[in-house]
PDB file of the backbone (N, CA, C, O) and the ligand in Angstrom, with CONECT records:
HET     ZN  A 101       1
ATOM      1  N   MET A   1      13.958  82.903 -47.200  1.00  0.00           N
ATOM      2  CA  MET A   1      15.283  82.408 -46.828  1.00  0.00           C
ATOM      3  C   MET A   1      15.313  82.036 -45.358  1.00  0.00           C
ATOM      4  O   MET A   1      14.613  82.629 -44.538  1.00  0.00           O
ATOM      5  N   ASP A   2      16.120  81.064 -45.044  1.00  0.00           N
ATOM      6  CA  ASP A   2      16.183  80.599 -43.671  1.00  0.00           C
ATOM      7  C   ASP A   2      17.633  80.610 -43.192  1.00  0.00           C
ATOM      8  O   ASP A   2      18.130  79.615 -42.664  1.00  0.00           O
ATOM      9  N   GLY A   3      18.294  81.727 -43.378  1.00  0.00           N
ATOM     10  CA  GLY A   3      19.690  81.827 -42.996  1.00  0.00           C
ATOM     11  C   GLY A   3      19.863  82.032 -41.513  1.00  0.00           C
ATOM     12  O   GLY A   3      20.206  83.123 -41.055  1.00  0.00           O
ATOM     13  N   ARG A   4      19.625  80.987 -40.775  1.00  0.00           N
ATOM     14  CA  ARG A   4      19.680  81.108 -39.315  1.00  0.00           C
ATOM     15  C   ARG A   4      20.968  80.530 -38.759  1.00  0.00           C
ATOM     16  O   ARG A   4      20.942  79.812 -37.759  1.00  0.00           O
ATOM     17  N   GLN A   5      22.080  80.826 -39.382  1.00  0.00           N
ATOM     18  CA  GLN A   5      23.344  80.391 -38.824  1.00  0.00           C
ATOM     19  C   GLN A   5      23.732  81.358 -37.716  1.00  0.00           C
ATOM     20  O   GLN A   5      23.967  82.541 -37.962  1.00  0.00           O
ATOM     21  N   SER A   6      23.793  80.851 -36.519  1.00  0.00           N
ATOM     22  CA  SER A   6      23.996  81.724 -35.380  1.00  0.00           C
ATOM     23  C   SER A   6      25.429  82.234 -35.331  1.00  0.00           C
ATOM     24  O   SER A   6      26.383  81.455 -35.325  1.00  0.00           O
ATOM     25  N   ALA A   7      25.558  83.523 -35.295  1.00  0.00           N
ATOM     26  CA  ALA A   7      26.865  84.138 -35.085  1.00  0.00           C
ATOM     27  C   ALA A   7      26.910  84.639 -33.651  1.00  0.00           C
ATOM     28  O   ALA A   7      26.061  84.292 -32.830  1.00  0.00           O
ATOM     29  N   ALA A   8      27.900  85.448 -33.364  1.00  0.00           N
ATOM     30  CA  ALA A   8      27.992  85.984 -32.008  1.00  0.00           C
ATOM     31  C   ALA A   8      26.755  86.838 -31.721  1.00  0.00           C
ATOM     32  O   ALA A   8      26.160  86.755 -30.647  1.00  0.00           O
ATOM     33  N   LEU A   9      26.390  87.648 -32.689  1.00  0.00           N
ATOM     34  CA  LEU A   9      25.221  88.496 -32.526  1.00  0.00           C
ATOM     35  C   LEU A   9      24.324  88.344 -33.742  1.00  0.00           C
ATOM     36  O   LEU A   9      24.340  89.193 -34.632  1.00  0.00           O
ATOM     37  N   PRO A  10      23.549  87.284 -33.791  1.00  0.00           N
ATOM     38  CA  PRO A  10      22.713  87.011 -34.969  1.00  0.00           C
ATOM     39  C   PRO A  10      21.723  88.128 -35.239  1.00  0.00           C
ATOM     40  O   PRO A  10      21.308  88.340 -36.379  1.00  0.00           O
ATOM     41  N   ALA A  11      21.346  88.839 -34.190  1.00  0.00           N
ATOM     42  CA  ALA A  11      20.372  89.912 -34.378  1.00  0.00           C
ATOM     43  C   ALA A  11      20.934  91.026 -35.246  1.00  0.00           C
ATOM     44  O   ALA A  11      20.192  91.713 -35.948  1.00  0.00           O
ATOM     45  N   ALA A  12      22.255  91.200 -35.192  1.00  0.00           N
ATOM     46  CA  ALA A  12      22.874  92.292 -35.938  1.00  0.00           C
ATOM     47  C   ALA A  12      23.528  91.807 -37.222  1.00  0.00           C
ATOM     48  O   ALA A  12      24.155  92.587 -37.939  1.00  0.00           O
ATOM     49  N   GLU A  13      23.382  90.533 -37.509  1.00  0.00           N
ATOM     50  CA  GLU A  13      24.085  89.966 -38.657  1.00  0.00           C
ATOM     51  C   GLU A  13      23.632  90.614 -39.965  1.00  0.00           C
ATOM     52  O   GLU A  13      24.448  90.923 -40.833  1.00  0.00           O
ATOM     53  N   GLU A  14      22.334  90.811 -40.092  1.00  0.00           N
ATOM     54  CA  GLU A  14      21.813  91.427 -41.321  1.00  0.00           C
ATOM     55  C   GLU A  14      22.366  92.832 -41.500  1.00  0.00           C
ATOM     56  O   GLU A  14      22.771  93.222 -42.596  1.00  0.00           O
ATOM     57  N   GLU A  15      22.377  93.583 -40.412  1.00  0.00           N
ATOM     58  CA  GLU A  15      22.866  94.958 -40.485  1.00  0.00           C
ATOM     59  C   GLU A  15      24.349  94.990 -40.849  1.00  0.00           C
ATOM     60  O   GLU A  15      24.797  95.812 -41.648  1.00  0.00           O
ATOM     61  N   TRP A  16      25.097  94.065 -40.234  1.00  0.00           N
ATOM     62  CA  TRP A  16      26.537  94.008 -40.490  1.00  0.00           C
ATOM     63  C   TRP A  16      26.797  93.644 -41.940  1.00  0.00           C
ATOM     64  O   TRP A  16      27.659  94.225 -42.600  1.00  0.00           O
ATOM     65  N   ARG A  17      26.029  92.660 -42.427  1.00  0.00           N
ATOM     66  CA  ARG A  17      26.222  92.232 -43.815  1.00  0.00           C
ATOM     67  C   ARG A  17      25.890  93.376 -44.771  1.00  0.00           C
ATOM     68  O   ARG A  17      26.593  93.602 -45.756  1.00  0.00           O
ATOM     69  N   ALA A  18      24.838  94.073 -44.475  1.00  0.00           N
ATOM     70  CA  ALA A  18      24.451  95.203 -45.327  1.00  0.00           C
ATOM     71  C   ALA A  18      25.546  96.255 -45.349  1.00  0.00           C
ATOM     72  O   ALA A  18      25.845  96.846 -46.387  1.00  0.00           O
ATOM     73  N   ALA A  19      26.142  96.479 -44.171  1.00  0.00           N
ATOM     74  CA  ALA A  19      27.185  97.499 -44.079  1.00  0.00           C
ATOM     75  C   ALA A  19      28.417  97.096 -44.875  1.00  0.00           C
ATOM     76  O   ALA A  19      28.951  97.906 -45.632  1.00  0.00           O
ATOM     77  N   ILE A  20      28.879  95.849 -44.717  1.00  0.00           N
ATOM     78  CA  ILE A  20      30.105  95.454 -45.415  1.00  0.00           C
ATOM     79  C   ILE A  20      29.852  95.279 -46.906  1.00  0.00           C
ATOM     80  O   ILE A  20      30.740  95.519 -47.724  1.00  0.00           O
ATOM     81  N   GLU A  21      28.642  94.860 -47.257  1.00  0.00           N
ATOM     82  CA  GLU A  21      28.348  94.721 -48.692  1.00  0.00           C
ATOM     83  C   GLU A  21      28.317  96.086 -49.354  1.00  0.00           C
ATOM     84  O   GLU A  21      28.760  96.240 -50.492  1.00  0.00           O
ATOM     85  N   HIS A  22      27.801  97.065 -48.651  1.00  0.00           N
ATOM     86  CA  HIS A  22      27.804  98.419 -49.197  1.00  0.00           C
ATOM     87  C   HIS A  22      29.239  98.921 -49.315  1.00  0.00           C
ATOM     88  O   HIS A  22      29.639  99.446 -50.353  1.00  0.00           O
ATOM     89  N   ALA A  23      30.011  98.755 -48.235  1.00  0.00           N
ATOM     90  CA  ALA A  23      31.382  99.266 -48.218  1.00  0.00           C
ATOM     91  C   ALA A  23      32.231  98.610 -49.307  1.00  0.00           C
ATOM     92  O   ALA A  23      33.144  99.234 -49.848  1.00  0.00           O
ATOM     93  N   ALA A  24      31.926  97.343 -49.627  1.00  0.00           N
ATOM     94  CA  ALA A  24      32.725  96.617 -50.604  1.00  0.00           C
ATOM     95  C   ALA A  24      32.639  97.254 -51.986  1.00  0.00           C
ATOM     96  O   ALA A  24      33.580  97.155 -52.773  1.00  0.00           O
ATOM     97  N   CYS A  25      31.526  97.901 -52.284  1.00  0.00           N
ATOM     98  CA  CYS A  25      31.352  98.482 -53.615  1.00  0.00           C
ATOM     99  C   CYS A  25      31.154  99.993 -53.543  1.00  0.00           C
ATOM    100  O   CYS A  25      30.665 100.604 -54.494  1.00  0.00           O
ATOM    101  N   CYS A  26      31.529 100.589 -52.428  1.00  0.00           N
ATOM    102  CA  CYS A  26      31.374 102.038 -52.293  1.00  0.00           C
ATOM    103  C   CYS A  26      32.752 102.680 -52.156  1.00  0.00           C
ATOM    104  O   CYS A  26      33.488 102.399 -51.210  1.00  0.00           O
ATOM    105  N   LEU A  27      33.083 103.529 -53.094  1.00  0.00           N
ATOM    106  CA  LEU A  27      34.406 104.145 -53.094  1.00  0.00           C
ATOM    107  C   LEU A  27      34.575 105.059 -51.888  1.00  0.00           C
ATOM    108  O   LEU A  27      35.644 105.101 -51.280  1.00  0.00           O
ATOM    109  N   ALA A  28      33.530 105.784 -51.547  1.00  0.00           N
ATOM    110  CA  ALA A  28      33.626 106.726 -50.425  1.00  0.00           C
ATOM    111  C   ALA A  28      33.914 106.000 -49.119  1.00  0.00           C
ATOM    112  O   ALA A  28      34.697 106.481 -48.301  1.00  0.00           O
ATOM    113  N   CYS A  29      33.288 104.849 -48.920  1.00  0.00           N
ATOM    114  CA  CYS A  29      33.486 104.096 -47.683  1.00  0.00           C
ATOM    115  C   CYS A  29      34.911 103.577 -47.570  1.00  0.00           C
ATOM    116  O   CYS A  29      35.415 103.371 -46.467  1.00  0.00           O
ATOM    117  N   ARG A  30      35.556 103.367 -48.706  1.00  0.00           N
ATOM    118  CA  ARG A  30      36.907 102.815 -48.669  1.00  0.00           C
ATOM    119  C   ARG A  30      37.961 103.911 -48.710  1.00  0.00           C
ATOM    120  O   ARG A  30      39.159 103.628 -48.684  1.00  0.00           O
ATOM    121  N   THR A  31      37.519 105.154 -48.773  1.00  0.00           N
ATOM    122  CA  THR A  31      38.461 106.254 -48.811  1.00  0.00           C
ATOM    123  C   THR A  31      38.632 106.843 -47.411  1.00  0.00           C
ATOM    124  O   THR A  31      37.678 107.371 -46.839  1.00  0.00           O
ATOM    125  N   PRO A  32      39.831 106.757 -46.865  1.00  0.00           N
ATOM    126  CA  PRO A  32      40.069 107.308 -45.523  1.00  0.00           C
ATOM    127  C   PRO A  32      39.766 108.803 -45.504  1.00  0.00           C
ATOM    128  O   PRO A  32      40.232 109.553 -46.362  1.00  0.00           O
ATOM    129  N   GLY A  33      38.990 109.220 -44.529  1.00  0.00           N
ATOM    130  CA  GLY A  33      38.667 110.632 -44.395  1.00  0.00           C
ATOM    131  C   GLY A  33      37.380 111.017 -45.091  1.00  0.00           C
ATOM    132  O   GLY A  33      36.790 112.055 -44.791  1.00  0.00           O
ATOM    133  N   ALA A  34      36.942 110.178 -46.023  1.00  0.00           N
ATOM    134  CA  ALA A  34      35.706 110.481 -46.725  1.00  0.00           C
ATOM    135  C   ALA A  34      34.508 110.055 -45.875  1.00  0.00           C
ATOM    136  O   ALA A  34      34.576 109.088 -45.116  1.00  0.00           O
ATOM    137  N   VAL A  35      33.427 110.788 -46.017  1.00  0.00           N
ATOM    138  CA  VAL A  35      32.225 110.467 -45.244  1.00  0.00           C
ATOM    139  C   VAL A  35      31.132 110.004 -46.200  1.00  0.00           C
ATOM    140  O   VAL A  35      30.809 110.681 -47.176  1.00  0.00           O
ATOM    141  N   CYS A  36      30.571 108.837 -45.899  1.00  0.00           N
ATOM    142  CA  CYS A  36      29.497 108.295 -46.723  1.00  0.00           C
ATOM    143  C   CYS A  36      28.232 108.222 -45.873  1.00  0.00           C
ATOM    144  O   CYS A  36      28.194 107.520 -44.863  1.00  0.00           O
ATOM    145  N   GLU A  37      27.212 108.942 -46.283  1.00  0.00           N
ATOM    146  CA  GLU A  37      25.972 108.952 -45.499  1.00  0.00           C
ATOM    147  C   GLU A  37      25.340 107.567 -45.449  1.00  0.00           C
ATOM    148  O   GLU A  37      24.852 107.138 -44.404  1.00  0.00           O
ATOM    149  N   THR A  38      25.352 106.875 -46.574  1.00  0.00           N
ATOM    150  CA  THR A  38      24.757 105.534 -46.604  1.00  0.00           C
ATOM    151  C   THR A  38      25.521 104.581 -45.699  1.00  0.00           C
ATOM    152  O   THR A  38      24.928 103.859 -44.899  1.00  0.00           O
ATOM    153  N   GLY A  39      26.848 104.585 -45.833  1.00  0.00           N
ATOM    154  CA  GLY A  39      27.662 103.706 -45.007  1.00  0.00           C
ATOM    155  C   GLY A  39      27.524 104.061 -43.530  1.00  0.00           C
ATOM    156  O   GLY A  39      27.444 103.175 -42.678  1.00  0.00           O
ATOM    157  N   GLY A  40      27.497 105.347 -43.233  1.00  0.00           N
ATOM    158  CA  GLY A  40      27.342 105.765 -41.850  1.00  0.00           C
ATOM    159  C   GLY A  40      26.011 105.324 -41.275  1.00  0.00           C
ATOM    160  O   GLY A  40      25.929 104.906 -40.120  1.00  0.00           O
ATOM    161  N   GLY A  41      24.968 105.421 -42.088  1.00  0.00           N
ATOM    162  CA  GLY A  41      23.654 104.992 -41.631  1.00  0.00           C
ATOM    163  C   GLY A  41      23.598 103.504 -41.393  1.00  0.00           C
ATOM    164  O   GLY A  41      22.973 103.043 -40.439  1.00  0.00           O
ATOM    165  N   LEU A  42      24.260 102.739 -42.271  1.00  0.00           N
ATOM    166  CA  LEU A  42      24.278 101.286 -42.106  1.00  0.00           C
ATOM    167  C   LEU A  42      25.048 100.893 -40.855  1.00  0.00           C
ATOM    168  O   LEU A  42      24.648  99.982 -40.131  1.00  0.00           O
ATOM    169  N   LEU A  43      26.160 101.589 -40.604  1.00  0.00           N
ATOM    170  CA  LEU A  43      26.931 101.289 -39.396  1.00  0.00           C
ATOM    171  C   LEU A  43      26.156 101.687 -38.151  1.00  0.00           C
ATOM    172  O   LEU A  43      26.225 101.001 -37.131  1.00  0.00           O
ATOM    173  N   ALA A  44      25.421 102.788 -38.223  1.00  0.00           N
ATOM    174  CA  ALA A  44      24.608 103.207 -37.079  1.00  0.00           C
ATOM    175  C   ALA A  44      23.532 102.167 -36.798  1.00  0.00           C
ATOM    176  O   ALA A  44      23.243 101.861 -35.642  1.00  0.00           O
ATOM    177  N   ALA A  45      22.941 101.625 -37.861  1.00  0.00           N
ATOM    178  CA  ALA A  45      21.927 100.586 -37.692  1.00  0.00           C
ATOM    179  C   ALA A  45      22.541  99.342 -37.074  1.00  0.00           C
ATOM    180  O   ALA A  45      21.925  98.686 -36.233  1.00  0.00           O
ATOM    181  N   TYR A  46      23.768  99.018 -37.498  1.00  0.00           N
ATOM    182  CA  TYR A  46      24.461  97.865 -36.933  1.00  0.00           C
ATOM    183  C   TYR A  46      24.752  98.088 -35.451  1.00  0.00           C
ATOM    184  O   TYR A  46      24.525  97.201 -34.627  1.00  0.00           O
ATOM    185  N   ASN A  47      25.248  99.260 -35.121  1.00  0.00           N
ATOM    186  CA  ASN A  47      25.544  99.549 -33.710  1.00  0.00           C
ATOM    187  C   ASN A  47      24.280  99.483 -32.870  1.00  0.00           C
ATOM    188  O   ASN A  47      24.301  98.960 -31.755  1.00  0.00           O
ATOM    189  N   ALA A  48      23.185 100.006 -33.391  1.00  0.00           N
ATOM    190  CA  ALA A  48      21.925  99.966 -32.649  1.00  0.00           C
ATOM    191  C   ALA A  48      21.463  98.524 -32.458  1.00  0.00           C
ATOM    192  O   ALA A  48      20.939  98.166 -31.403  1.00  0.00           O
ATOM    193  N   ALA A  49      21.660  97.706 -33.481  1.00  0.00           N
ATOM    194  CA  ALA A  49      21.224  96.305 -33.390  1.00  0.00           C
ATOM    195  C   ALA A  49      22.059  95.539 -32.376  1.00  0.00           C
ATOM    196  O   ALA A  49      21.527  94.731 -31.615  1.00  0.00           O
ATOM    197  N   THR A  50      23.374  95.790 -32.361  1.00  0.00           N
ATOM    198  CA  THR A  50      24.220  95.106 -31.389  1.00  0.00           C
ATOM    199  C   THR A  50      23.865  95.535 -29.977  1.00  0.00           C
ATOM    200  O   THR A  50      23.866  94.726 -29.049  1.00  0.00           O
ATOM    201  N   ARG A  51      23.563  96.813 -29.825  1.00  0.00           N
ATOM    202  CA  ARG A  51      23.201  97.299 -28.497  1.00  0.00           C
ATOM    203  C   ARG A  51      21.903  96.645 -28.035  1.00  0.00           C
ATOM    204  O   ARG A  51      21.784  96.218 -26.886  1.00  0.00           O
ATOM    205  N   GLN A  52      20.941  96.574 -28.936  1.00  0.00           N
ATOM    206  CA  GLN A  52      19.665  95.941 -28.604  1.00  0.00           C
ATOM    207  C   GLN A  52      19.891  94.472 -28.245  1.00  0.00           C
ATOM    208  O   GLN A  52      19.305  93.971 -27.286  1.00  0.00           O
ATOM    209  N   ALA A  53      20.731  93.788 -29.004  1.00  0.00           N
ATOM    210  CA  ALA A  53      20.986  92.369 -28.745  1.00  0.00           C
ATOM    211  C   ALA A  53      21.623  92.186 -27.377  1.00  0.00           C
ATOM    212  O   ALA A  53      21.301  91.244 -26.652  1.00  0.00           O
ATOM    213  N   ARG A  54      22.532  93.095 -27.028  1.00  0.00           N
ATOM    214  CA  ARG A  54      23.185  92.985 -25.722  1.00  0.00           C
ATOM    215  C   ARG A  54      22.207  93.254 -24.604  1.00  0.00           C
ATOM    216  O   ARG A  54      22.242  92.587 -23.569  1.00  0.00           O
ATOM    217  N   GLU A  55      21.343  94.216 -24.800  1.00  0.00           N
ATOM    218  CA  GLU A  55      20.377  94.544 -23.746  1.00  0.00           C
ATOM    219  C   GLU A  55      19.344  93.426 -23.596  1.00  0.00           C
ATOM    220  O   GLU A  55      18.823  93.186 -22.507  1.00  0.00           O
ATOM    221  N   ALA A  56      19.060  92.750 -24.708  1.00  0.00           N
ATOM    222  CA  ALA A  56      18.046  91.694 -24.650  1.00  0.00           C
ATOM    223  C   ALA A  56      18.607  90.447 -23.969  1.00  0.00           C
ATOM    224  O   ALA A  56      17.867  89.689 -23.343  1.00  0.00           O
ATOM    225  N   THR A  57      19.934  90.239 -24.097  1.00  0.00           N
ATOM    226  CA  THR A  57      20.546  89.056 -23.481  1.00  0.00           C
ATOM    227  C   THR A  57      21.609  89.481 -22.486  1.00  0.00           C
ATOM    228  O   THR A  57      22.745  89.745 -22.878  1.00  0.00           O
ATOM    229  N   PRO A  58      21.277  89.551 -21.247  1.00  0.00           N
ATOM    230  CA  PRO A  58      22.204  90.008 -20.216  1.00  0.00           C
ATOM    231  C   PRO A  58      23.355  89.042 -19.955  1.00  0.00           C
ATOM    232  O   PRO A  58      24.207  89.311 -19.108  1.00  0.00           O
TER     233      PRO A  58
HETATM  234 ZN    ZN A 101      29.404 104.139 -48.777  1.00  0.00          ZN2+
END
C-alpha cells in the first residue's frame, strides 16, 4: 500500500488509525471509566509516535 497522504503528523497516522479503529469496535474503550489495556497501549504508541515526530522536526 502507498497511503502517503500527508497529515499533520504522518508518522503517527498509523498509530492513530489503529487506536480509533480499535476504539470503534471496543466496548471498554467507549465506556467512561473503563480501562482497556489494548486501547491504552495503542494510545501510548500514538503518543510516542507524535513525540518522536515532533522531536524529529523542530
Ligand atoms: Zn479497547
